[in-house]
N, C-alpha and C positions, 0 to 999 in steps of 0.2 A: 504044650508047654505052659507052665503056670505063670500067671501074671505077677509082675513085681512093680505094679503101679499103685501108688498110695495117695490117699487124700488126707491132708493134715488140716485140722480145724484151726481157725484163726480167732476164736472168741477171746482168748487171753493171750497176751504177748509172751508170757513166761511159762505157760503150762497148757497142756492140751491133750488131744487124742488123735489117733489116725486109724484109717480103715484101708485094708487092702482091696483094691477095686477089681472086680471080675470083668465088668464092662460098663462103660458110660452109656446111659440111655438118653439123656437130653441135657442140653445146656442152652438156656435162654436168658437174654437180657430184656427183662420186661420194662415197663414204664417206671417201675418202682425199685427193682432189685435184680441182682444176678441170681438165677435159679439153676441149680445143678441136681440132676437125679442120676444115681448110679446104683449098680448092683454090687453089693459087697460079698466077701466070702463069709463074714461072720454074722451080719445083722440083716441079711436080705436086702431089699431095696431101701435106699436112703435119699431123703430130700434135704438139700442144703440151700439156705438163703444167705447171700452175701458172706459166704465162707463159714457160716455157723450151722451146725446140724440142727434141723428142726424135728425130724421124725425118722424112725426106722421101722421096718416091718416087724422086727423081732421084739421090740419093747414098747411099741406105741400104746399097747393096752394099759400099761401102768399109768401113764399120764392122762390118757383119755378117760379111763374109768373114774379116776379120782376127780378130774375137773368137771365131769358131768354128774355122776351119781351123788357125790357129797352135797353140793348145794341143793339139788332137787329134793333129796331125802331130808336134808336139814330143814328145808322149808316145809315139806310134807304135803302141800296141796297145790303145787305149781301146775298151772294149766297153760300159761303162755310164757315162752322163753325166748330171749334175744341172745344170739350168739354173734360176737364180733370177732372177725378173723377166723381161725380154724379151717383154713381153706382146703385141708386134706379130707375133710368130711367126717373124721373120726368122732369128734365131739357131737356133731349132729346125729350120727348114728346111735350113740349111747343115749342122748336125750330122748330120741324117738322110741327107745325101748320102754319108756315109762307110760303105763296104760292111761294115766290121768291126763296126759299131755293133749292139748287141743291144737296148739300151733307152735312151731319153732321157726323163727325168722333168723336167717343167717346172712350176715353182711360181711363180705370179704372184698377188700379193696383191689386185690390183684387177681384178675381173671385168669392169668397164666398159671398161677398156683393151683387153682381149681382144675383147669384143663389138664395140666400135667399129672395131678394127683389121680384124676379119673382115668387117665390113659395108662399110667405106669404103676399106680398104687391102688388099683380098684378094690382090693379087699378091705381097705381102711374105711372108706365111706360106704361100701356095699350098696344096698338099695336105698340109702337115705336120700340120695339126690332126687329120686322120683316119688318119694313118699308124699301123699296128698296133704299131710299136715305140715310139710316143710315149704317154706318160701325162701329160696336162695337168691340173694341179690348181689350183683357185682357193683360195689360202690363204696363210698366213704362211710365208715361206721360212725365217725364223729358227726357228720352231717345228718345221718339217720337219727342219731340220738337227739340232736338239736330239734329235729322236726317232729319226732314222735309225740303222741298225745300223752297228757298226764295220766299216771297210774295205768299204763297200758301193758306192762309186763310184770310177772311175778319174780322172775329170776333173770339176771343178765350174766352171761359167761363171756369173759374176754380172754381169748387165746391169741396173744400177740407175741411179737418178738420183744427183746429187751427195749427199754426206753431210749432208743437211738434210732435214727433214720425214720422209716415209715411207721414204726410203732410208738414214737415219742409222744404224739398227741393223745395217746390213750392213757396217759398218766398225768393229766393236767387237772387243775381245779375246775375248769369249765366242764370237762368231761364228767367228773364225779358229781358236780352240781346237777347236770342234766340226768345222770343215772338216777339220782335220788328223786328227781321230779317224775320220771316216767315209770318208776316202780310203784307197785301197790303197797298197801299199808303194812304188810309183813314182808315186803320185798327185800331182796339182797343181790349184791353184785360180787362176783368172784373173778380174780385175775391172777396170773402168775406173777410172782414178785422176786424171781431169781433164786439163785443158790447162795444162801447167806454166808457160807464159808468163803466165798469169793466176791459176792455182790451184796453185802449187808446193807449198803446204802439204799438199794432198791426197796427193801421192805420198810426201812425207817422212813424214807421220803414218801412212799405211797401211803403208809399208814397215817402219817401226819396230814396228808392231803384229804384222805377219805374221812378222817375224824371231824373235819369242818362241816360235813354234810350228812353224816350218819352217826347215830348215837352209840352204835356197837361195832367195834372194829376188832377183828381177830385174824388168825391165820391157822392153817393146818399144813402138814408136811407130807411129802412123798419122795421116795428115792427112785429116780429114773436113771437107769444105768448110763445112758448116753448124754445126760445133762450133768457133766462131770463136776465134782465138788461135794458130793454127798447129798444131803437133804435139800430138796427144793421147797420153797414156800408158795402156797396158794392163799392169797389174802381174801378175806371176806369182810365186806362192809354191809351191815344189816340194819333194818329198822326195828327188828324184833330181837329182844335180848336172849331168847331161847336158842338161837343158832349156835351150834357147837356145844350145847350143854345136854343134849339128849343122851339117855343111856342106851346100852346095846339092845335091850329088848324093844325099846321104842323104834329104833332104826330098823331092827329085824322085822317088826310088824309092818312098818311103812314099806319096806322093800318087798315083802310078800304081797302086799296090796298092789304094788306097782309092777310086779313081775320081774323084779331085779334080783340078780344073784346067781342064777343057774349058769349063765354064760361068763361070769366074771372070772378073770384069772388073777386079779390083784385085790379088787375091792371086796371087803366083807364087812358086816356090821361091826365086828371087833376092831378092824383096821380103821374104819370110819371114825369111831369114837376115840380110839387111841391117837389118831393123827392130830387131834387138837391139843394134845399134851406136848408142849414144845420144850426142847432142851433149853437150858438157860442161855446158851450162847446165841440162840435165835430169839427167844422170848424178850430179851433185853432190847431188841430193835423195834418192838411193837409200840414203844412209847408209853 
């Protein structure tokens, strides 16, 4: 007998999406949030935090590839990368695909997210959890950034929830000030800034904060099916003006050097370059 049990997302009060559940796999109340993992009929396994869909097996590649490959290839020579959040392991796995990478430090505040991802979504992180170049820390990303040495990372990738609850502190002046301090001379930080069609204030406020500490602030877009509302923005704050300005051939050459592209299902050099060309309804919020 087919299931008629549905999960309805609670991100927006007046609009949303729902999934028909094949079976519930786990429900945990961690120290920080409510975590639900279920198997859907349409999107494979799904992880939900505080009622909001975070990742699905079916479309995780879209978000993960763009969040990892774009900043590393825009930098071009990143050897040390700090990942904050991203407890499912997908960003870590994509970062570790880059041949030039020497170390990836991942700091996730909620150990239960990582435990459940490894148990129920093992394909997303794959072998990244045990890669010798990876240092996985269960802890506070804010505290880590405050303690880290000056100029100790080339790229910082922030994969957080929206600026509410546990993710709120990752959008503050103090956080971006410390990001600038611990980045190298050509360093950059990228973080998700919401879906502007529904969350335009996230991009506007985050861009204004980052501009206090970084000379070059921009954003690129990606359309993730389960992040409803159309294009999502990923904001970049950089010390180097060249970020986001490279042409397709430059990105293609860098990708070939790093061994990136053969496994990608969304990212291409053309999409990389095109993603920085923002529609006016989004660009107007960069300030």
